[in-house]
N, C-alpha and C positions, 0 to 999 in steps of 0.2 A: 372599566365600566363601559357598557355598550352605548353607542350613540344612536341606536335605533329609537324611533319615536313610538310611544305607546299612546293610543287614543282611548277615549272612554268606550267601554264595552268590549275592548280587546282583552282577552285573558292571557296573562303572562304566567308561565310556569317557572317558579324559582326552585332550582335543584342544587343540593349540596351533598358532597361525598366527604365523610369524615375519615381522615387518615392520620397516621402517626409514623414515626421512625423508631424501630425497636433498637435494642442495645447493640445489634450487629449492623446497624445502618440500613436495614431493610424496611421498605415502606409496608405498613400493615394497616388493614381496615380497622377503624374503631367501631364499636357497637354501643352508641349512646342509649340510655334508657328512654329518654324522651327528648324531643326537639321542639323548641318554641320559635315562632315567627313573629317578629314585631316590625311593623311598617309604620313609618312616620311621614307626615307631610312636610312641606317646606317651612312650616312654622314650628316644627319639631313636636307636633301633637300626634299622639298614637292614633292611627286609623285602623290598624289590625293588630290584634294580639291573640294568636291562636296556636294550636299544636300543628306541626307538620305531619304529613302522611309518609309512611315508609314504603320504598320500593324494594329495598333489601335491608339487611341489618346495619349497613353503613351509609346508605343513600336515602335521603329524605327529600320530599318536595311539598310545595304549596302552590295551588293555583289561585291567582289574584286577578280580579277584574276591577279596575278603577271605577269608582262610582261617578255619577254626574253630580258636580257640585256647583 
């Protein structure tokens, strides 16, 4: 996990690449049908529950801007 600080109104891009290892031990890209993003606060309450956007068939992202609370 990064130790960089995020402040209110800074947008953070969360990116994930889905991969697997095939029967020959070769890393292959996975192609999920859909990807959900769930972000919880320090009280474990859900603050975001949305679908991620795709960059490719195996790479998805979500841009998050923390609200003023």
